[in-house]
N, C-alpha and C positions, 0 to 999 in steps of 0.2 A: 349471368348476363341478360340484360333487358334490351335489345336490339328493335328498334322500331320494325314492322314490317313495311316493305317498301314497293312501290310499284316500280319495279326494273326498269320499265320502258322510260320511266320518266326521270331515273338516277342520271345526276351528271357524272358522265366518265371521268372528266378530267377534274379531279376533287381540288379545293382551293386547302390553302392550309389555316389552321387555326389562328387567329390575330395573337393570341400569347406564347405562341413558341419560343421567341427568343429570351422568355422571361423564365425559363427552366433554372432551377438553383440545383447544383450539382455538386456531388461529394466524392473524391478518390478515397477508396476504404484501403487502407494501411495495416500491415501486420498479419497477413495471412499468412498461411502454411506456404504458398506457393503465387504468383501471379498467373501462373496458366491455370486458368478456370475452366472446369471441366463442365459443372452443373450449379445451379442457383434455384433453391426453392424455400418456401414460406411456410411455416405451419401456423397451424391457428391459435398457437400461444405468442406469435409474436416473432419467433425466434427465424432468424434466415441463415439457411443452411447453405454451405458453399463448399463443393468438392473441388478440391485441385490435385495435380498430379503428384502433389507430396504430403495430401492427407484429408483430413474433414476439418472444418470450422463451423462454429457457430457464432454467429455477429447477435448479440444481446445488447440493445440499447448503447451502441458504440464500443461494447467491449468484445473481444474475439477470446474464443477458447478455439483451441487446438487438439484436435485428436490424430494420434498416429498409429501406424502399426507397431507390436512390442512383440516378437516369436515367443519370450518368456510370459507374454500376460495374456490368458486367453479370454480376457475380458476387455482386449483392446480390437484394432481392426485387423482385419484378415491381413490386408495389402494398404500400404503407404497411397498409392495412387487410387484414387475416387473417381469412376466412369459416369455415374449416374446418381441421384438420389430422387426418394420418391416419398411423399406424404399421405400416408393412407387416409379415411375417414374418420378412423378412430384417433387420429394426429400420430401413430408408429411412424418412426424416421427409419428408413432402410436405403441404407447407400450399398451401391453396387462398388464392387471391387474386380478385381480378373479372377479371383479363386473362389468366388461367392458374394454372400450377402452379409450385412452389418446392420444388425437391428439395435438402436439405440434405445437402452434400459433408460426411463427416466427416473427411476425409484432410486437408484446409486450410481448414475451418471457414467453408465458403462456399456459394453456391447455384448449382444449377444451373436456369435459368429455360426453360419450355416455355409457349409462347403458345396460347392456343386461341381460335379465331373469338367463341365467346361465354362468356359465366363458367361456369366448371366448378362443379357443384353436390355431387358424390359421388363415393366411389371405391369399388372394390370389387376385392378381390384374388382371381384365380382358382387355387386350390390345387393342380390339376393341370399348370397350364404358368407360374405363377408372372406372368403378364400382370397388369395391372392394367387395369380397364374404369372408365373414367370418363363420368360422364352430365353434359351440359350445358344450358345454359340454352335454347339454340336452335340448337344444331349437333349435334345427334345424340349417337352414342355413339361415344368413343375409345378405343382401345387402346395402352396401352404395352407394349413387350415387356421381358425381363428385363435388359436393357440401358439402362431408362426411356427409350427413344425411341419415338416414334409409327410401331406397323408398320401401324394399321387404323384405319378409322372407317366407322361404318355410319350412314345419313341416310336420312332419308324423301323418297321421290320419288311425288308424286301419280299418275304414268303406270307406277310398275312396282309391282306387288304383293308383291314379293320383296324388299321393302325394309323397314325397321322403320317404326312404324307412326306415328310422330312424333319431330319434331326437339325437341321442346320436353319437356324431362326433369326441370322444375324441381320437378315435384310427387315425384319418386322421393326422398323423404328418410328413407325406412324404410330401417332399416341391413338389412332381409332383402329389399331389391328387386332384389336377383339372385341367383339359383343357378344353381350350375355341377353339371355332371353331367359324366362321361368323354365322354360323344359330341353334348351340348347343354349348350345356355346358355340358361335362362329370363330374361328381363327383364320387368320390370312397368312399365308404362304406364298413363296414364290414358284411354289410346285403345285398349287392348285388350292380349292376351299377344301375346309376340314370342319366337320359340324360334330359336335360333340353331344350325344346324349345324357342328359344328366341323371337318366332312370338307371340305366346298366352300364354307363361310363363308355358304352361303345362309339367309335368315330365311323363317321360318312365321309366321304371324298367328293360327293357329289349331292346334287338336290334329287330326291326320290321322285321319279315320275314327272318332274318341271318339264313345261314345254319350253322350248330354246335354251341358249348356252350363253355361257359367259363370254365376254369378249377377249379374255386372255386366263391363263391358270395363274398369271404373275398378281396377285390379289395383292392388293396395298392396304384396304382399310374398310370401316364399315361407318353406316350412321343408320337412322330410321325415321319414318314418316309416317304417323297416324294421324289420321284426321275422322271427324264424326259424319256421320250421315246428316244432310241438310237438305233442305228444299232447293238448293242449287244443285244438288248433286249427292252420290253416294259417299261415303267415307272410304278411306284407303287406308291399309297397312303394309308399309311397304318398308323391305332393306336394301338401302343404297350402297352397294360394292363397287368400290373404287378398282380400278386396274390398270397395268402400264398401258392398256390398248382403248381405254373407255371407260364411261360409267354405265353400270348397268343395273335396274331395279327389279328386285325381286317381290312379285307381288303375291301375298302369303293367302291371300281369299281366295285367288284364281290359280294358284301355284304354276306360274309362267315368268319367264326372265324376260325383261324389257330392256332393249340396246337403245341408249339413247343415241341417236345418230349423230346430234352437233357435237359429240365428243368422242366420235369414231377416231381409233388410234392415237388419241390424247392419254397422257399418263395423267392420272388423278389421283391425288393424294391429300392428305389431312382432312378430312370430310370431318366437318365440324358443325354442328346444329347450334346455330345460335338464338331461333326461337321456334314455334312450332312447324312454320313454312319455310322456314329461311335457314340456308346454309352456305358457309364460306369453304372453300377448297383451292388446293394449286392443281391448275389444268395445265400443262407442260411449264410447270413453275409460275404461272401467272396466277395472282390473285383473283378469284372468280367467285362471285356470289350466284346461289342458284336457289330460286325460289318457285313453290308449288303454287300453281292458281288453283286455288279451290273451285271457283266457278268454270273456267272453261278446262279445268282436271289437266293441267300440263306444267312443265316444267319452263322456268324462263330463266337465263343466265345473262349476265352481265361481267366483262372482266374489269376490273379496278385498276386503273393506272392515274399517276400523278402528274402535274403539268411539268414536273422539272425532268422525269425520264420514265420509259418505260420499263418499270422494274422486274425483275424475276426475284423468286422467292425460294427458299431451301424449307421453312418450316412457318407455320402458324399457328399461335395461341390464343386461348380464350380466355381472360382474366376479368374478372368483377364486371364493369361495365365498358370494357378496352377489347380490342381485336388486335393483336400484335402479328406482324409479319415481317419474318428476318431472311436476309441474304447473308453470304458469306461474310460479306464487313460493313453492313447496314441494316437499318431496321424503320419501320414506320409502325406508329401506333394511332387507329382509328377508333374515334368514338362511337356513339350508339347510333348516330347519323352520317357514320363514314366518312367524317372529317379528319383529316390528318392532324392530330393535335401534335404530333411529337415525330419527328425525323432525325436520324444519327448515322452519320459514316464513322467507321471509326479506322484506325491505323493498322489494327489487326483484325484476324478473322472473330467473328463474335460467337462465344460457344453457347449461352443460354440467356434469356432474359427473364423477368419475373415481376411481378406487380401485385403490392398488397397496401391497400388502405392509400392509394393514390400516391403509392411511393413505386418508381420504376428502378429495378436492378438488373445493370446490364454486365454478364460476364463476358470476358474476352482471353485471350491467350496473353495478355497484357496487365490484366487487373480485373477489378469490382468497379463500378462506378454507381452512384445512387443518384437517382433524379426525383425533382419532386414535380408531380403532374398536376398539382394544383396550381391555380394562378396566383401568384405572390400578393400579398396583402400590401408589400413594399416597394412602391414605385420608384424607378428613378427618374429625375425630372431633369439632368442635366449635369454637365462637368462641375470639379469639385472648385473651392471659392476658398481665399484667403477670409471672407469675412461677409455675413449674409445677416440682414435684417429686412423687416417689411411692417409697414402702419397702413393705415388706409389710402395714403397720401403717393409714398413713393416704396420702393422696392429695390435695395441697393445690394452690391456684390461687388468685393474687391478681388480682382486677379490680373496676372500681367500688368503691374504698377498702374492699373487703371479702377477708377471707379465707374461702375457699370450702372447708371441711373434708370429706373423705369417709372415714367410718369403714369401712374395709374388713372388717374381721373382724364387726364388729357389723351391718353394712350399714346404716349409718344416715349421715346427711349434717347438717351446722349450719355456722353461720356466723360470722368473727368482725371487728368492724368494728374498721379503722384510720384513724389521722388521717390529715387530706389532708398535711399536713409531711411523713408520714413516705412516702406515694406519690409525692410530688413530688420527693423527694429522689433524683437520678439514680444517685448513687454507693451507694443502699442495698445492704446484704448481708442475703440471708437465707440460714439454714441449719437444715435437717431432719435432726435425729438420732434414730432410734427413735420414742418418743412425745413428743419435742421440739421446739419451733419457736424457733429465736432469730432475732431481726430487728432490725438496724441500720440507724437513718435520723437523720440531723441530729445526730449525735453520741450518741443515745439508744438502748439496747440494750432491746428487749423481748421478754421471756421467757416463754414459751409451755408449759403442760402440755397437750398434746391430749388426754389423758383424761378431763379437764373441761371438758366442753362449753360450762358456762354462767360456768365461773371458771376459763376455758384459761388467761388473762393472769397470771401469778405476780408478777412486779413490771417494773418500767420503771426503769433505771439509766442516769443523764445523767453520762455520761465527761468532758464537757467543765468542770464544776466544779473535777475536780481534775487531768485529764491535759490538758485543750485539746482540740482538734479532731480527733475520730476519723474515718480514713481508711478503714480495714479491720479485718476481723476474721477469725480463723482457727481452726480446733477440731481437734485430733487426739486421740488417744488419752490422752496423759499432758498437755496443756497445752491452755489457752485463750488466743491472741494477741491483743493489742488494738495498733495503730500507730497514731502521730500523726505530724507533719510533720518530728519531730526525734528520737522516740524508738520503742522497741519494748518493750509490758510483756508479761509472761507470767504466767498466772494458773491456780488449778487447775481441771480440766477434769471434775469429777465433776458431770456435770449432775443428778443424782438428790439432790444436796445445794446446786444453785446457788442463790444469792440473792444480795442488795444487798450483804451482807458480804464475800462471794466476792473484790470489788473493792476494798477497803479494804486490803489488805495484798497485793500483788504477790509472787510467789514470786522474780521476778527482774526489775530493769528496766534496759535497755540504752541507753543515751543515745550519740546519735551526736555525736562531736565531731571533727573534720577532723584534728586534732592527737593528741588523747589516746586517742579510741577511732574510729578510721575505719573500723573493718570492722564496727561495726554497721548493719545494714541498717533507715533508717529510713522510714516510708512504704512497707511493702513492697506489692507485688502480689498476689503469690501465693507459698504455701509448700506443698511436696509432702514428705512422709517419707520417707527409706529409710532402713530399719534404723535406725543411732543418728545418721543424719545429716539434717540440713534441706535442702533445697533452697530457698533465698528469691530471688526477682527483686523489684526495688524501683528505681525511678528512679535512683537515684543508684548502685547497684551493680552495677545490668544482671542479672546472675546471679552468685550467691555460694554455696558452700557450707560448713555450721557443724556442728558438733557438738550434738547435741539439749542437751547439758547447758551449754553456754556458746557465747553469739552473740555474744561478743566477738572470738573467733578465727576465724578462715577456713581451711580445708583447701583443698591444692593442686588447681587446676583444671586436671589434668593429663588433655588430651584430644587425640589428632592429628587433623588435617585430612583429610578422605578426597575433599574435592573443591579448588576453587581458592580459595583465601583465606577457606575459610567463616566461620572465627573472628574475621576481620577485620571481617566483615559483621554481627556479633552485636551486637544493641541492646538496646532495651527488650524483656523477654519479659512479654507480658499473662497467659499462662496458662501452667501446669505441668500435666503430667498423666504419672504413672509406671505405665508397664506391667510390672507385677510379674512375668507368665509369661514377656516375652522379656528382662526387665532392662534396659529403655530408659526413658530418661526423655524426653520430648518437648516441645517450649517453643513456643507459639504466638507468633506477633507481628502488630504492622500493619505492611504493607507490605513484611514481608521474607521471608514464607512459614512453613515449619514445620522447626523444628531436632530434630534427634535425636543424642541423647545414649547410646551404646551404652557400657554399665558395664561387660559383657564384652572388650569389644577396644579401650576408652578409645578410640575415635574418635567424631568428632561429623560428622554430615552436614546438608544442607540441602535441602529439598523446596520448589519454588516453583512458578509456574503453568506455566514453560518444562515442567515434570516432569508437568503434568496437572491441578494444583488448580485450582480455578474463579478463586481470587482468594489474592493473597498477605498478605490481611488476615483472620487466623485468631481467632476468636471462642472456640470450644470444641472439646475434645478427651477422645475417650472410646474406649477400647478394650473389646472385646467377641469371643469366640469366633474369635480370629484376626483380627479386623477392627480397623483403627483409623478410627473416626469423625471427618473433620476438617470443621467448620463454619463457613463464611464467609457474605460477605453474599450471594454468588450461589449458594449453594446447599450442599449437602452433599456431600464426598469420602467415598468408603469405599477404604481402602488394604487390598489382602489378597495376600500373597505376591508383592511387587513391583508388582501391577497396581493404577493408580488409575483408580477408577470416579466418576462424580458421578452427583448426584440432582438435577434441575433442574424448571423449569416443565413442562419436556416431559413429565416421567414424574409430575406431578401434584401438585408443590409448589410452592403459589403463597406464598411468606412473604418480605415484603420487610424487616421487623422481628423479629429472633430475640431471645429471652431471653439474660440473660449467660450460664446455664448451659442449653443449648438441647436436648441430645441426654440421651434417657432411657431406659432398657431397663424395660421394664414385665414383659415374660415371657421366658421363654428363647429366643425367637425375634424379639421384635417390640421395634421401637424408635420411639419417641414423640419429635416434634420440636416445641417450644413457642416460641411468638412472639406478637407483637400482633396477626398476620393470621389466628391459628388453631391447633389442635392435630393434628398429620398423624400418621397412624402407617403403618408398613411392616414386612413380614415382610423381612429382610435375606436369609434363608435362599432365599426366593424370589427376590431379587434376583439371587442369583449364580447361578441357574439359566438364566438368559434372556441371550441373546446375540444380538445385530443382526449380519445379514451385513455384512462389511467388507471386500468385495474392491475392490480400488484400481483406477482407472480412470484414462485419460488424455481429457481432454475436449479441448483444444487446445494450438498449440504458437505462440507470436507471437515474430519475431524483431526485435531493434531496433537500427538503425544508431546510429552514433556521435551524431547530432542528436535521437536519440529517436524517430524515425519509425517506425512500426509495420508489418510486413509477417505475412500468414500463411506458415507454414512447413508444408508438407505432411509428413506421415507416409506412409512406405510399408515395410510388412513391419516395424515397430517401427525404423526406420533414417531419420534425418534427413541431410540433406545441405545445406550452408550455405558461402557464400565468407567471406573475411574483413571483407567490409563489414558484416555483422551482428556486432554488438559483444556482444550477450546475448541470451540466450533465456530465455522466460517458458514455464512448463510449468502448464498449468491440471487439477491432478490434482484427483479426489473420490471419494467412496464410493457414493453415491447413493441411502442408506436412509433420507435425510433425518430423519435421529435425532441430535439434538445436535451438528450439524457443527462450532458453534463450538468444540466442545471437543476436535474430531481435531488431532493433531499430527504434522506429517509430516517425512521424515526423506530426505535423499537424500547419496549418493557418487558421485565422478567417479573414474573409473581403480581401483576398490576402496579408495579413501582411508577414512579414518574416516567414519562418518555424521556429518551435519551435520542440527541440529535447525533445519528453517524456520520465520524469523519473519513470514512474510506471509500466515499462514493456509495456503489450498491453492494459491496459486502461489509457486512455485519460481522464483526468477531467478538463472541461472546466468552467470556473467560472466567475462571473460578466458579463453576455453576454448581450449587447445594446439591447433595446426593439425593436420591430418591427423585419426587417429582416436582418439576418447574415447568410454568406456562410463559410463553414466549409470544408476543405480538410484536408485528413490524406494520408500519404503513409509511407513507411518503405523501411529499407535497410537490406538485409537479412545475414546471417552467411556468405555467399559468397560473400560480398560487392556488391549485385544486387538491385538497386532501385526496385521496386514492378512494376508489369507490368501494373499497373491501379492507380488509386488512388481513394478514397471513396470522395464524393463530396455531402454533405448535406445541405438543406435549413432549417432554424432554423427559425421560428417564435416565437417569445417572445412578448406576449399581454402583455402589461403595466396594471398596475391597472388603475382604473376610471381616479383617479385623474392625470395621465400621459397622458390620450389618447387626441385625437385632439377634442373631444367632451368636454372634460372637459377643453381643451386650450381656447375655445371658451367662455366656461363659466365662463374661467379666465380673460377674455379680457371685458365682459360684468361689472364682479363683478369690475374690475379696475376701468372702467368708474364710476361706481356708487360708489364704495370706493371715487375717486377722487371729486367727487360732494359732499359727506359726507364729506370729508377734508376739502373741500372751505368753506362748511357750518360751521363745527366746527370751524375752524380758526376764525370766523366773534364770534360764540360764546365764544371762547377761549379768546378774546381780551376782550371782556367784561366781562368774568369771572376774568382775571388777574387783570382789573382795580377795580373790586370789591374785589377782594382780597387782593391786596396792600392798600385799605382803612382799609379794616377788621383787617391787620396784624399791620398797623399803629395803630389802637385804640386799639389790643391787647398787643403793645409793651407798648402803653401809661399806659394802666390797669396794666401790669407787672412792670413798674416802681414806678405805686402807689403802689403795693405790696410791691417791697423792699423797699420803703419810709415809711414804716408802720412800718418795721422791727429797733429795736435799733441800733445804728450807733457802740455803745462800749456797753461793758458789764460793770455793775457799778463797781466802783474802790472801792473795801473795804479789808481791812485786816483779816476779820474776816472767810471770804469765798473763797475758790478759785472754778472760774466760767467759763465754756467752753460751748460754743454754737454751732451749726451747723445746718444748714439748706440748701438742697440741691432740685430744685423743679423738677417737672418732665417734659417734653416736651413741655404741655400747661400749661398755667397760674395756679399755684395750689393753694391749701385753707391751707397750713399749716402756723402756725404763731407761734413767739415766742415773749415775751417782758418781761420787768423788769419797775416797779412803785416804786420809790422813793420819800418818803416823810417823812420830818423828819426823825426820827430814824428806819422807817418801809422799809421794804424792798419785794416785792412781786414779785413773779416768774411766768412768763405765758407761757403757752405750749398748742397749739391749732392746731385742725384740720377742716376745713370745706369739707364736704361731697361733692364730686365731683370736677372738673376742669372747670377753664375757668374765665370768666367776671363775672358771678353771685356767685362763690366761693370768688374772690376777694372781691366785695361787703359785702358778708356775714363777711369777716375779717374786712372790715373795720369799718363796724357796731360795730362790738365786741370791737374793740380796742377805738373807740368812747365813747361805754357803759361804759369800762373801766375807762377811764379818767373821764367819768361825774358821776359814783356811788360813793358813800362813804365808803371809807379803810376799811374797818371792817372785820369780819372773811373771809374765803373764801365761804363758803356755803352760807353765808350772800349775799357775790357780786353776786355767780352764780344765786342765785334766782331772784336777780333785773336784772340782763343780760337778763335770760330766759325771764322775763316780756318785755323787750324791743325789743328783737329779735323778741318774738311771734307777737307784735304791727306790725314790719315793715311786716312779712308776705312773707317769700322768697319762699312760696311753700313746695316742697319738700327737700328744702336745709335745712340742717342741720347744727349744730358748736358743735363740740366737744372740750371743754378746762378745763385744768388743773390749779389751782391757788392754788400756795404755798406762804402763809406766814412766813417768814423770821424772827427768833428771836433770841435771845443771846444765846439760850442752848435749843432750841426747834423749830420746825418747826408744821403749819399747813396746811393740804391739802385737797382739796377737788375736784373733778372730775365731769366732765359731760361728760358721757360715752367714757371716753379716755382711752387707752390701760393701763395695769399695770403698777405701777412704781415700781423702785428697789431702796430700802433702806438698807443701810449697818451700823450697829454697831459696831463702833471698840472694843468697852468694852466686848461684847460678841462673836465679830470677827462670825458674822452672817450675810450673805445675805438675805432679804426677797423680793419674788415678791408678791405686794400688788395691789388688784382690788377693784376700788369702784364702785360699782355696780349703777349710776346714768343715767336719761336718757337725751339726747344730748339738748343742747339750741334750742329753738324753735321748741320744741315737745310739751307736756303739760304745760297749764298755770299754773296750780296749784302743779306743782312738788315741791318735799321738796328735797334739796341737803344735803348730810351728810359731815362731815368732820373726817378726822385721823388726830391725835396729835400724834406727835414722839419726843423723846430726841433726840437731836442733837448735841453731843460734838464733840472735837476734834478727827477726824479721821475718822466721820461718812461723808458717800456718799450717796447723792438723786441723780439718775437717770431717768430723764422722757424722753419720745419720743411718736411722731405719730405712726403708725401703717404702715408706708411705709418699715423701716427696718425688722422688725418680720414677715412681709408677703411680704417681697423680695422674687422673684421666679428665681431659676436658670435655666440653659438651658433646664432640663427635665421638668421644670416647678413644683419644689417641692419648700415648702415655708420654708424660714431660720425658723421660729419659735421661741419662749420665751426661751427655753430651751437652745439653742446656746448662746444668749445673754445674760444669766444669768451665764454660764460658763465663757464667754469671760470677763466679769465683775467682775468675782470672780476672773479671773488669772491675773488681772489687778488692785486689790483692792488698794495695795500699791502705786499707781502711781498717778501721779497729775490726776486734771479733765481734762486737755487737754490729756493727753497720754490717758486715760479712753475712750475720745470721738474718738481718732485717732484709738486705738485699736477695736471700734466697726466698725467705716467707714472700716478698714483692714477686719476684718470679713465678711462685706459686700462685699469687692472686691472678696474675695475668694469664696465666694459664687455665685456671679455672676462677671461675667468678667468684662462685660461693663457696672459701673454705670452711664456713660453719656448717656444710655437709659431705664430711669426709667420709670416703668409704674404708680407711686406714688410719693409723696415728702418724702422725709427723714428728719426729723427734731430732734435733740438730745440738750437735756439741763443737764449738768452734774454738780453739786455742792457738793463741798466739804468742811467741817468744817476744817480750818487751825489752829483757833487762839481762 
C-alpha cells in the first residue's frame, strides 16, 4: 500500500467524503452454504474464499463451490463451521475450524486435515523460514514447516520459566500479534511478552537487561520502524509494542524501553505500518495515525474521525491502496490521502471485509455483498423517459403525458401536453427532424414546429378516415411513407410545407395483392435508404430491396453465406441500420441475433450470443466512430475491429426497459442510453481504454465414469493420468477478475483440431478421449472481446483396458496365429464331418420317407363316418403314427406315438404297423396284448410304443389304449363331451400286461377325437403348456362342425398358442371321427 507521507499537524481531522461514494455498484452473492459469514479472503489466483458456519465456499467468476465436512472422507473439512481463512504467501489456503486446520490441495481439489488439541485462533507466516505459527485456544503455539507438517510446539509449563507464559492464546486476534526477526520471534500474550530464540528455540519472557519496563503485560501486537542515519540525525531501529495500557517503543540500539506518554492508559491495537514512517492503529478503538518525525526524532499522532460521527472501530486492515476500518455494523474505506471513499452501515454485524483489484467484499451475519470501488464509467443523468432524442437544435423527452422540449441554442425549456391515447399506444412512432417533431399514435399524426413554443402543434391528421389503421411511418429526404395492413403510401417529405393537404394526394400508392402485386411490402417494420434503393423489412416479405422510384418491383437479393445456412435462418427483421462508412447494412431480429449484409463483398453473416452478444433479441443499432452499438434487453454491446464488448449492470447500467430508439450520440465521444429506468451516459473512448486482466486459470478437474460417478483428478505439472474407466472429464476454468464473468466465452481444442465454442459456461466437458496421449488447449474471450493472455495446455494420458494395450496386441497376434492353425485343422475335420453328415442325412431322409410310407395314403371311404386326420412331424424323424385297417365289414382306427425321435422311433413304428397287419382282427384289448408280445421280443431298449386301437361298428365303438393321452368322445344325444383316459402301460413294457377296453354307443352326431401328446404338451414362448382343458373347450366350441373343421380348429388353437408351428418340439397327430349316418 502506497500511502503518502503526511504532515499530521496539517492533516484535516474531519475528513470529507469522496464525491463518487453514491455511485458504488453492489451485488449480493447468493448460493453460499450459509449467509452467516465468518471470514472472507482472496488469493492471488482470483478466487474469493468465504467461510461460514455451514462450510467453506470458493467464489470463482460468479460460480460458487461448496465444501463441507464428511466424517467418512478424510479429504474433506474437519468441521463444517469455518472460523477463519488464511492465504499464505505461496497461495496455500488454510481454513480454521474448531478441531484444527484444513489445508486446501489445489492439485486434486481436496483437503489435508491437521487436528489440534484445542481450537486454532490465528495464523502468522514467518517471512524468513516460511514456517506457519498457529495460536490456539488452550494448547499453546504450534509451528508448521514448509511441507505443512507440525514440526514444533510451544506450551506453558508452570515449573519452567523458559516456556511461553500461557497456553491460552485466544486473546491474540490482532493481525500484528507475532513479529518475526531474523534471530528472534516476538509473541504477544495477555500474560506478558514472549521472545523465541531461533537458534536454540528457547523462550524468554522479558527483554534481557533492557532499561525501562512495558506499560502492561497484556500485549496486543507489534510493528517496527527502522530509519537510516542522515544529516538531520541518527537512524533508529525500533519495535513498537501495543499494550492494553499504552504504546511502548523498544530501542534495539540502546536496549531500552520508551513509554509514549500521550498514550498512557490507552488500549493500543492493530499496529499497521502504512509506509516507512507512517502507522495506523486503534487507540481506545479510535482510528489514529502515528508518524515518526525523522528531523525532530519524535512521534506525532492524530485521531481520524469523519464529519458524520465520532466513530469507534474494532479492526483495521490494509488492502492494496486502501485502509479499511470496521466497527460492529459499519465500515469506512480510506484512500492513500485518507479520504473516505466508501462507507457502509449494515443491519447486521460485519464479520470481515476484503479488497482485491478494487472490488470490496463485505461479509456480515446475513450474507456477502460485492462492491466496485472504481468509479463507474456509466453515469446516470436523470429519470426514465418514454422517448428521448436530441439534435443540434432541441433535446426532447416524453414522460407523464408531456413532451419536455429543451431549446439548446436559446437555453430555454418548455412543455407540450399530449393525449393519454397517444401515450398509451404501444406502437406509437416519433420522429425528430431539424426543428420539427412528428408523432404518430392511434393512426393520428401530430405535427409540431418546435420553434413556436406556445403554438408548436401545427396540425393533427387522422389517417384512419382515408387509409384505415396505420401501423408505421418513415421519413427520408425524398418521401414520407405511411403503411397499413395491406398497402404502403408515399407522400411529399418537405416538412417546411407540411400540412393536412399533404395527405390528400399521395405521390404513389402501393397496394399488396398476393397475385397481382406480390412484391409490395405492406405493414413495413423499418426502412433504410442506400443510394437509390430502399431496404424494407416487413411481416410478409421479411426483407426486400426496391428501387426508390417504384416499390412494386424488387431487386435481386444476391448475397452469399459466410456461415452455415445463415440465409435459411433469416426471418423477421425488426430494425435496419446502414453503416455508410463501411457500406454494411445491419438487421436486428428478435431471437436470431444480428445480421450483417456486406455490400462490398455481397456476403451475409450472423452475430449471435455465442459470438459475445448479450442477447439475440436486438432492439436498436447505431454506428459511430468505428464502433457498432447493439442494444438488447440485457444491455449494450459495442463491436469494434471484430471485438465484442458489453456494458451491463456491473458497469453501472441499471436498465430493464429501453426505448425503441435508445442509443443517442450527444457529442463527439458521449453516448446516451434512454429508457424507462433513466438516462445513462458514457464516454465510449474511455471505455475502450480499460481492459481487465484476463489470464485464464484451471480450478479443478473432475472425472466421471459410465455411471456418472464423480472422481477428483489430480493435476501434476499440467499433466493428467486417467484410465479407461473415466469416460469424461470436466475442466473448471476461470479468469478470477469477477468482472462480467457470465459474458466470458471459452474455447477448447484436442490434438490441434479446430477450436470448439464451449456451451457450458466455464465448465468444459470432454468425452470419448482417445487412448494413450492427448493434448488439450483452452482459451477464452472475455466480456471486452479480448482473447486471454494465455492458454491452458494439458497433456492427458488415458490408459486403455488391458485388452486394448500393446501387450494385449502382441497376445492377439500370437492368438491369431494359433487360431489360424486351429481353423485350418478344423477345416480338414469339418470336411470329414460334412461328408459324414451328408451320409447320415441321406439315411435319415430315407428313414423319413419310410415313415411317411407307413401312413395311409387316403382315409377310408365310408358313408357312415366323417374322418379327418392330421400329422405334422417335429424337426427330426418322428414317432407319431396313425392308420386304418379295413377287413370285410370291420374298420379299425389306429393312433400311436413312439417315444423319442429319430431312426429307432421310426423302426418302432414300422414293427408296430407290421404287427397290426399280422395279428388277428379282434377286440382292441386283445390286439394290443398280442402287439405288446411282438414288440417286447424285438427289444428296442428304452423305446416304447403308445397306441390306441378303435374298433368302429355301426352303432358303437370299442377302444383300448396303451399309455396314449385321453381321448374325447361326444354324445349328441346327451350333448356332453367327455375326456376319457385308459391307464394302460405302453407296448414293449411288461410282457404280461393285460389291456382294458372301453365301449361306447356311437350314434349319429357322436364324435371321437384321438391325438398324440404333441398338441396338449405344446409350449408357447413363455414355455407354458397348452394342456387338455383348452383342447376340450375348442372341441366343444366346434362340436357341430365337420371332422375336418374340428381338426382345423384344433390346429388353429395350436397356432394361437405357439406362433411358429414349423418349429415343433414334438409330433402332432390328430384323428377325428364323426358318425354322420
